[in-house]
C-alpha positions as CSV (number, residue, x, y, z in Angstrom):
1,M,7.9,14.8,23.4
2,T,4.6,14.5,21.4
3,P,1.3,13.7,23.1
4,L,1.5,10.2,21.7
5,G,5.2,10.0,22.7
6,R,4.2,10.7,26.3
7,E,1.4,8.2,26.2
8,L,3.8,5.6,24.9
9,A,6.5,6.3,27.4
10,D,3.9,5.8,30.1
11,L,2.8,2.5,28.6
12,I,6.4,1.3,28.4
13,R,7.1,2.3,32.0
14,A,4.0,0.4,33.1
15,D,4.2,-2.7,30.9
16,G,7.8,-2.9,29.5
17,P,9.0,-2.4,25.9
18,I,6.7,-2.9,23.0
19,P,7.2,-4.7,19.7
20,V,8.0,-2.5,16.7
21,A,4.8,-3.8,15.0
22,R,2.7,-2.3,18.0
23,F,4.6,1.0,18.0
24,M,4.0,1.4,14.4
25,A,0.3,0.5,14.7
26,L,-0.1,3.0,17.5
27,C,1.8,5.8,15.7
28,L,-0.4,5.4,12.7
29,G,-3.8,4.4,14.1
30,H,-4.0,5.6,17.8
31,P,-7.6,6.7,18.3
32,R,-6.7,10.3,19.3
33,H,-3.2,10.8,18.2
34,G,-2.6,8.4,15.3
35,Y,-1.0,10.1,12.2
36,Y,-3.6,9.0,9.7
37,L,-6.7,9.7,12.0
38,T,-5.8,13.3,12.6
39,R,-4.8,14.9,9.3
40,D,-4.5,14.8,5.6
41,P,-0.9,13.9,5.0
42,L,-0.7,14.4,1.2
43,G,0.4,17.1,-1.0
44,R,2.8,19.9,-0.7
45,A,1.2,21.1,2.7
46,G,1.5,17.5,3.9
47,D,4.4,15.1,4.4
48,F,4.4,13.0,1.1
49,V,3.0,12.7,-2.4
50,T,1.7,9.6,-4.0
51,A,1.5,8.6,-7.7
52,P,-2.2,9.7,-8.1
53,E,-1.3,13.2,-6.8
54,I,1.6,13.4,-9.3
55,S,-0.5,13.1,-12.4
56,Q,-3.9,12.1,-13.5
57,M,-2.4,9.6,-15.9
58,F,-1.7,7.2,-13.1
59,G,-5.3,6.9,-12.0
60,E,-6.7,6.8,-15.5
61,L,-4.5,3.9,-16.5
62,I,-5.5,1.9,-13.5
63,G,-9.2,2.5,-14.3
64,L,-8.5,1.3,-17.9
65,W,-6.6,-1.8,-16.3
66,C,-9.7,-2.5,-14.3
67,A,-11.9,-2.2,-17.4
68,D,-9.7,-4.8,-19.2
69,A,-9.8,-7.1,-16.2
70,W,-13.6,-6.9,-16.1
71,S,-13.7,-7.8,-19.8
72,R,-11.7,-10.9,-19.0
73,M,-14.1,-11.7,-16.3
74,G,-17.0,-11.9,-18.8
75,A,-18.3,-8.4,-18.1
76,P,-20.4,-9.3,-15.1
77,E,-23.5,-7.2,-14.5
78,R,-22.6,-6.3,-11.0
79,V,-19.0,-5.7,-9.8
80,A,-17.4,-4.0,-6.8
81,L,-14.7,-1.5,-7.5
82,V,-12.7,-1.7,-4.2
83,E,-9.9,0.5,-3.2
84,L,-7.8,0.1,0.0
85,G,-6.3,3.2,1.5
86,P,-7.8,5.5,-1.0
87,G,-6.0,8.7,0.1
88,R,-7.8,11.8,-1.1
89,G,-9.9,9.8,-3.5
90,T,-7.8,11.1,-6.4
91,L,-7.0,7.8,-7.9
92,M,-10.6,6.7,-7.8
93,A,-11.9,10.0,-9.3
94,D,-9.4,9.7,-12.2
95,A,-10.1,5.9,-12.7
96,L,-13.9,6.6,-12.9
97,R,-13.3,9.4,-15.3
98,A,-11.3,7.1,-17.6
99,L,-14.1,4.6,-17.3
100,K,-16.5,6.7,-19.1
101,V,-15.3,5.2,-22.2
102,V,-16.8,1.8,-20.9
103,P,-20.4,2.9,-20.0
104,A,-21.5,-0.8,-19.4
105,L,-18.9,-1.1,-16.8
106,R,-19.7,2.2,-15.1
107,A,-23.3,1.2,-14.9
108,S,-22.5,-2.2,-13.3
109,L,-20.1,-0.9,-10.6
110,A,-20.4,0.1,-6.9
111,V,-17.4,1.8,-5.5
112,H,-16.2,0.5,-2.0
113,L,-13.5,2.4,-0.1
114,V,-11.7,0.7,2.8
115,E,-10.7,3.9,4.9
116,T,-10.2,4.4,8.7
117,S,-9.3,8.2,8.7
118,P,-12.1,10.5,9.2
119,A,-10.0,13.4,7.7
120,L,-9.3,11.4,4.5
121,Q,-12.9,10.2,4.3
122,A,-14.0,13.8,4.1
123,C,-11.5,14.3,1.2
124,Q,-12.8,11.4,-0.6
125,R,-16.3,12.4,-0.3
126,T,-15.4,15.8,-1.9
127,A,-13.5,14.1,-4.6
128,L,-16.2,11.7,-5.5
129,A,-19.3,13.9,-4.8
130,A,-19.9,14.0,-8.7
131,A,-18.9,10.5,-9.6
132,G,-22.3,9.4,-10.5
133,V,-21.8,5.9,-9.1
134,P,-22.7,4.5,-5.5
135,V,-19.8,4.9,-3.0
136,I,-19.8,3.0,0.2
137,W,-17.2,3.2,3.0
138,H,-15.8,0.4,5.1
139,A,-13.3,0.0,8.0
140,R,-11.9,-3.3,6.8
141,L,-11.8,-5.3,3.4
142,E,-13.7,-8.1,5.3
143,D,-16.7,-5.7,5.6
144,V,-17.1,-5.3,1.8
145,P,-19.9,-7.5,0.4
146,E,-18.6,-10.6,-1.4
147,G,-19.0,-10.9,-5.0
148,P,-17.1,-10.2,-8.3
149,S,-14.5,-7.6,-7.5
150,L,-11.9,-5.3,-8.9
151,I,-9.5,-4.3,-6.1
152,V,-6.9,-1.6,-6.1
153,A,-4.1,-0.9,-3.4
154,N,-1.7,1.8,-4.1
155,E,0.6,2.6,-1.3
156,F,-1.5,0.8,1.2
157,L,0.5,-2.1,2.3
158,D,3.6,-0.3,3.2
159,A,1.9,1.4,6.2
160,L,0.8,-1.9,7.8
161,P,2.8,-2.9,10.8
162,V,5.9,-5.0,10.5
163,T,7.6,-7.2,13.0
164,Q,11.4,-6.9,13.1
165,L,13.7,-9.7,14.1
166,V,17.4,-9.5,14.8
167,R,19.7,-12.4,14.8
168,A,22.0,-12.1,18.0
169,A,24.9,-14.5,18.8
170,D,22.3,-16.9,20.4
171,G,19.5,-16.7,17.8
172,W,16.6,-14.6,16.8
173,H,15.1,-11.8,19.1
174,E,12.2,-9.5,18.4
175,R,13.2,-5.8,18.1
176,Q,11.3,-3.6,20.6
177,V,10.9,0.0,21.4
178,G,11.6,0.9,25.0
179,L,13.2,3.9,27.0
180,D,16.7,4.9,27.4
181,A,18.4,6.3,30.6
182,E,17.0,9.7,29.6
183,S,13.5,8.3,29.3
184,R,13.6,8.8,25.4
185,L,12.2,6.1,23.0
186,A,15.0,3.7,21.9
187,F,15.2,0.5,20.2
188,G,16.3,-2.8,22.0
189,L,15.9,-6.5,21.8
190,S,13.6,-8.8,23.7
191,P,15.6,-11.1,25.8
192,A,13.5,-14.1,24.9
193,R,15.0,-16.2,22.0
194,L,12.5,-17.0,19.3
195,P,12.3,-20.6,17.6
196,D,14.0,-20.7,14.2
197,A,10.7,-21.9,12.9
198,L,9.2,-18.5,13.1
199,V,11.7,-17.2,10.6
200,P,11.0,-18.0,6.9
201,A,13.4,-20.7,5.7
202,P,15.3,-18.5,3.2
203,L,16.3,-16.1,5.9
204,R,17.3,-18.6,8.6
205,A,20.9,-18.6,7.5
206,A,21.4,-14.8,7.8
207,P,24.5,-13.9,9.6
208,P,24.5,-12.5,13.3
209,G,23.6,-8.9,13.1
210,S,21.1,-9.4,10.5
211,L,17.5,-7.8,10.8
212,I,14.5,-9.3,9.0
213,E,11.0,-7.8,8.6
214,L,7.7,-10.0,8.7
215,S,4.3,-8.7,8.3
216,P,1.4,-11.0,9.1
217,E,-1.1,-8.2,8.5
218,R,0.1,-7.7,5.0
219,A,0.0,-11.5,4.3
220,A,-3.4,-11.6,5.8
221,V,-4.7,-8.9,3.3
222,A,-3.2,-10.9,0.4
223,R,-4.9,-14.1,1.5
224,E,-8.2,-12.3,2.0
225,I,-8.0,-10.7,-1.4
226,A,-7.0,-14.1,-2.9
227,R,-9.8,-16.0,-1.2
228,R,-12.5,-13.6,-2.5
229,L,-11.2,-13.6,-6.1
230,V,-10.9,-17.3,-6.1
231,A,-14.5,-17.8,-4.7
232,H,-16.2,-15.0,-6.7
233,G,-14.1,-13.9,-9.5
234,G,-12.0,-10.8,-10.1
235,A,-8.7,-9.2,-10.0
236,A,-6.5,-7.1,-7.6
237,L,-3.7,-4.7,-8.4
238,I,-1.1,-3.9,-5.7
239,V,1.3,-1.0,-6.3
240,D,3.8,-0.2,-3.6
241,Y,7.6,0.2,-3.0
242,G,9.4,-2.8,-2.0
243,H,11.6,-5.8,-3.1
244,T,10.9,-8.7,-5.2
245,R,12.7,-11.3,-2.9
246,S,12.7,-11.9,0.8
247,S,15.9,-10.6,2.2
248,P,17.4,-9.1,5.5
249,G,17.4,-5.4,5.9
250,D,15.9,-2.6,8.0
251,T,13.4,-0.5,5.9
252,L,11.4,1.1,8.7
253,Q,11.3,4.7,7.8
254,A,9.7,7.9,8.9
255,V,8.8,10.9,6.6
256,K,7.7,14.4,7.7
257,G,7.6,17.5,5.5
258,H,8.8,15.6,2.4
259,A,12.0,14.5,4.2
260,F,13.2,11.4,6.0
261,A,12.9,11.6,9.9
262,D,14.0,9.5,12.9
263,P,11.2,7.0,13.4
264,L,11.3,7.4,17.1
265,A,11.5,11.2,17.3
266,E,7.9,12.5,16.9
267,P,5.4,9.6,17.3
268,G,2.1,10.5,15.6
269,E,3.5,13.4,13.8
270,A,5.4,11.5,11.1
271,D,4.4,8.8,8.6
272,L,5.8,5.5,9.2
273,T,6.3,2.8,6.6
274,S,8.5,0.0,5.5
275,H,9.3,-1.8,2.3
276,V,6.7,-4.4,1.1
277,D,8.1,-7.9,0.5
278,F,6.2,-8.9,-2.8
279,A,7.6,-12.5,-2.6
280,S,5.8,-12.9,0.7
281,L,2.6,-11.5,-0.7
282,A,2.8,-13.7,-3.8
283,A,3.1,-16.7,-1.6
284,A,0.2,-15.8,0.6
285,A,-2.0,-15.4,-2.3
286,R,-1.0,-18.5,-4.2
287,A,-1.5,-20.5,-0.9
288,E,-5.3,-19.6,-1.3
289,G,-5.3,-20.8,-4.9
290,A,-5.1,-17.5,-6.7
291,A,-3.0,-16.6,-9.7
292,V,-0.2,-14.2,-9.3
293,H,1.2,-11.8,-12.1
294,G,4.4,-10.1,-11.5
295,P,5.7,-8.3,-9.6
296,V,7.1,-5.9,-12.3
297,T,8.5,-2.5,-11.9
298,Q,5.9,0.4,-11.9
299,G,7.8,1.9,-14.8
300,A,7.4,-1.3,-17.0
301,F,3.8,-1.6,-15.9
302,L,2.7,2.0,-16.9
303,A,4.8,1.7,-20.0
304,A,2.9,-1.5,-21.0
305,L,-0.4,0.3,-20.3
306,G,0.5,3.1,-22.7
307,I,1.5,5.9,-20.4
308,A,3.7,7.5,-23.0
309,V,0.7,7.7,-25.5
310,R,-1.5,9.1,-22.8
311,A,1.2,11.7,-22.0
312,A,1.5,12.8,-25.7
313,R,-2.3,13.1,-26.0
314,L,-2.3,15.3,-22.8
315,K,0.5,17.5,-24.3
316,A,-1.3,17.8,-27.6
317,A,-4.5,19.0,-25.7
318,A,-2.5,21.4,-23.3
319,P,0.7,22.5,-24.9
320,G,1.4,25.0,-22.2
321,Q,1.6,22.1,-19.7
322,A,3.9,20.0,-21.7
323,Q,6.9,20.5,-19.3
324,D,4.8,19.5,-16.2
325,I,3.5,16.4,-18.0
326,D,7.0,15.3,-19.1
327,A,8.2,15.9,-15.5
328,A,5.2,13.6,-14.1
329,L,6.0,11.0,-16.7
330,H,9.8,10.9,-15.5
331,R,8.8,10.7,-12.0
332,L,6.3,8.0,-12.4
333,T,8.4,5.8,-14.7
334,A,12.1,6.6,-14.6
335,P,14.5,4.2,-12.8
336,D,16.0,7.1,-10.8
337,A,12.5,8.2,-9.6
338,M,9.6,5.9,-8.9
339,G,10.0,3.6,-11.8
340,S,12.2,0.8,-10.2
341,L,11.7,1.1,-6.5
342,F,7.8,0.8,-6.8
343,K,6.4,-2.6,-8.0
344,A,3.1,-3.8,-9.5
345,L,1.6,-7.2,-8.6
346,A,-1.7,-8.6,-9.5
347,I,-3.8,-11.3,-7.8
348,A,-6.4,-12.8,-9.8
349,D,-8.9,-15.6,-10.3
350,P,-6.9,-18.1,-12.2
351,K,-9.5,-18.5,-15.0
352,L,-8.8,-14.8,-16.2
353,G,-5.4,-15.8,-17.7
354,P,-2.7,-13.0,-18.4
355,L,-3.5,-9.5,-17.4
356,A,-2.7,-6.3,-19.0
357,G,0.7,-4.8,-17.9
358,F,2.0,-8.3,-17.0
359,A,1.8,-10.4,-20.2
360,G,5.0,-11.3,-22.0
């Protein structure tokens, strides 16, 4: 058992089974053994690869998307460029390089990175050392100064905790993590029956045996983003894997060494995520008065931004890398790769109107 696994077992022996959401939060954010606080998980030497690490095209196009949104905002003289969960800083570095074609925007912005991992903060400082713009780190979005903002969250929300509910014969019960007869971590159900009112109306009629996932933390992020943008102006782009409609299903997954793993096997040593419910995010943002654009598939979004044109220009500049560029283009946009599973959603000040990648 991992060090965190032993600590979790002791906690469960003392206090009883813990909700899946708490298990997930401890696995990823425990102050000593949390997955994200103790390592750089990205790249071939890590456990997974995100879109910015696949190709510079991804971050460049998001940078230009931000430039278009800034123009629709009326080109304010001061704007915060905020990234939630910025990984190694690769996306932001590529976006800022692309924004050199918009010097007025570069001169107006300050970069704010919301990151809790010391290991990843170190990577970000290296990646952005020569950025030429102010860079400030924060532990929470709420700590970012208010004002006109452009907000980017790529593969950030999937790692926020989810609550899992299972419909038994007598109603809904919360799924928990406890110990089996051999003192191994195991899933179980809380004996307490939950009120049906806690379950979103479209899911209450799910048949017995159904599992649904709720994420108050993700909804809270969407509400905070929406509140800021409605009050001060701006737009946010969320890109993640997930589904466009709320529906039953167990999507909790662990990844280690670029392969799926048992979520309970090695706490603190594997990445834990679940699919994002984009319908729930959209509802939370609209409740704060924001406009919502999408979701659309990542493939459609990048195509609308001109990724094929950018790929052609990169191949013309570096013919020897044409095969790698084509492979990256396929991975980012093809339905059998990231193109369909990943979605893009924008939250914005309603005054901005249609946004690039979502119009039509």
